C-alpha positions in Angstrom: 113.4 102.2 13.2 111.0 100.1 15.3 108.8 100.8 18.3 109.3 98.4 21.3 107.0 98.3 24.3 108.4 97.3 27.7 106.0 95.5 30.0 107.7 95.0 33.4 106.3 93.5 36.6 106.7 90.7 39.1 104.0 88.7 37.3 103.3 86.5 40.3 101.2 85.3 38.5 100.5 86.9 35.2 96.8 87.3 34.5 94.3 88.3 31.8 94.4 91.9 33.0 98.1 92.1 32.2 97.6 90.6 28.8 94.6 92.7 27.8 96.3 96.0 28.8 99.5 95.2 27.0 97.7 94.2 23.8 95.6 97.4 23.9 98.7 99.6 24.3 100.4 97.7 21.5 97.5 98.3 19.2 96.8 101.9 20.1 100.4 103.0 19.8 101.3 100.9 16.8 104.1 99.1 18.6 106.0 96.5 16.7 106.3 94.2 19.7 106.2 94.1 23.5 108.9 92.7 25.6 107.7 91.1 28.8 110.3 91.5 31.5 109.7 89.7 34.9 111.4 91.5 37.7 114.4 89.9 39.4 114.7 91.6 42.8 112.2 94.4 42.8 113.6 97.4 44.7 110.2 98.1 46.4 109.6 94.5 47.4 112.9 93.4 48.8 111.3 92.4 52.1 108.4 90.5 50.5 108.5 86.9 49.5 108.3 86.5 45.7 107.9 83.3 43.8 111.3 82.1 42.4 112.1 83.6 39.0 112.2 80.4 37.1 108.5 79.9 37.9 107.5 83.5 37.0 109.5 83.3 33.7 107.7 80.1 32.7 104.3 81.5 33.6 104.9 84.5 31.5 106.1 82.3 28.7 102.9 80.3 28.8 100.7 83.4 29.2 102.1 85.1 26.0 102.3 81.9 24.0 100.6 82.2 20.6 101.1 86.0 20.2 104.1 86.5 18.0 104.2 90.2 18.9 104.9 89.4 22.5 108.4 88.3 23.6 109.8 87.2 26.9 113.1 88.6 28.3 115.0 87.3 31.3 117.2 90.4 31.4 116.2 91.3 34.9 116.0 87.9 36.6 119.6 87.3 35.4 120.8 90.5 37.2 122.2 89.6 40.6 121.5 92.9 42.1 118.2 94.9 42.6 116.4 95.5 39.3 116.1 99.2 38.7 114.0 100.3 35.6 116.6 102.8 34.5 119.3 100.0 34.2 117.0 97.8 32.2 116.2 100.6 29.8 119.9 101.5 29.4 120.6 97.9 28.5 117.7 97.7 26.1 118.7 100.9 24.4 122.2 99.6 23.9 120.8 96.4 22.3 118.3 98.4 20.2 119.9 101.8 19.4 117.7 102.6 16.4 114.4 101.7 18.1 112.1 103.8 20.2 111.3 102.3 23.6 107.8 102.7 25.2 107.7 101.8 28.9 104.3 100.6 30.0 103.1 101.7 33.5 99.9 102.3 35.4 98.6 105.6 36.5 99.7 105.2 40.1 103.3 104.4 38.9 103.2 107.3 36.5 102.0 109.7 39.3 104.9 108.6 41.6 107.6 108.3 38.9 109.4 111.3 40.3 110.3 109.2 43.4 111.8 106.4 41.3 115.6 105.9 41.0 116.9 108.3 38.3 113.5 109.3 36.9 114.9 111.9 34.5 117.1 109.2 32.9 114.0 106.9 32.5 112.2 109.7 30.7 115.2 110.3 28.5 115.5 106.7 27.5 111.9 105.8 26.9 108.5 107.2 26.1 105.9 106.4 28.7 102.8 104.5 27.8 100.4 105.2 30.7 97.7 102.5 31.0 94.6 104.0 32.5 91.0 103.1 32.9 88.5 105.3 31.1 87.7 108.4 33.1 90.3 107.7 35.7 93.5 109.4 34.6 96.3 110.8 36.7 96.7 114.4 37.9 98.7 115.6 34.9 99.4 119.0 36.3 100.9 117.5 39.4 102.9 114.9 37.5 104.4 117.6 35.2 105.2 119.9 38.1 107.0 117.1 40.0 108.9 115.9 36.9 109.0 118.7 34.3 111.0 116.6 31.8 108.0 114.3 31.4 106.2 116.8 29.2 105.6 115.4 25.6 107.1 112.1 26.7 104.0 110.2 27.6 100.9 108.7 26.0 97.7 108.1 27.9 96.0 104.8 26.8 92.6 103.7 27.9 92.9 100.0 28.6 90.1 97.4 29.5 89.2 97.4 33.2 89.6 93.9 34.5 89.3 94.1 38.3 91.7 91.3 39.2 95.1 91.3 40.8 97.9 88.9 41.3 97.5 89.3 45.1 93.9 88.2 44.8 94.8 85.3 42.6 97.3 84.0 45.1 94.7 84.3 47.8 92.2 82.4 45.7 94.6 79.5 45.2 95.4 79.4 48.8 91.7 79.2 49.7 91.0 76.6 47.0 88.9 79.0 45.0 88.8 78.8 41.1 91.1 80.9 39.0 89.9 79.6 35.6 89.3 82.4 33.1 91.3 84.8 35.3 94.6 83.5 34.0 95.3 81.6 30.8 94.6 77.9 31.1 98.3 76.9 30.8 99.2 79.3 33.5 96.5 77.8 35.7 97.7 74.3 35.0 101.3 75.3 35.8 100.3 76.8 39.1 98.4 73.7 40.2 101.0 71.3 38.9 103.8 73.0 40.8 101.6 73.8 43.9 102.4 77.5 43.8 100.8 79.8 46.3 99.5 76.9 48.5 99.7 78.1 52.0 100.8 81.6 51.1 99.4 84.7 52.6 97.6 87.3 50.5 100.7 89.5 50.7 103.5 89.5 48.3 104.2 90.8 44.8 101.7 92.1 42.3 
């Protein structure tokens, strides 16, 4: 039986904060690998312009290159309909019936999980690896009162605090500001080569 981490997101673009957090969770929870799953059509961002999936897939591929415990999955971008976490977890459980799944999410997502589509099923299918900054955890009592089944199904993991966001990175590219050392070099080169985010607003996907 293995332990598989699930790192989902729009990754528009992926940055060093994503990488550092995922690696810390992998190490702290003793995960055998982490699957990186770029979102196809995020349910909460249907009205927001998102970079085409082929670019986001390639950027994640370049970002995780060299770490043999990180793997890329296109399971969500291949799905023609909206990507709900519960459907992704159902598919992954069918593909890995003997493995334990650990779904990585931030404290804000953890605190609002009860509003997600079929949250009870999410908790049934996967443990929750909650990525938090030291001293800034969620209101556990409130979370457990909103979603009682979550008890004993989550792990709080302190991750490095790197104050950078994909929104900020897109804005920096648009303004001609440097992004070196905020994203892996190959991701930076890919963004510049394909002229991504040029002329974009600072809205969009994280």
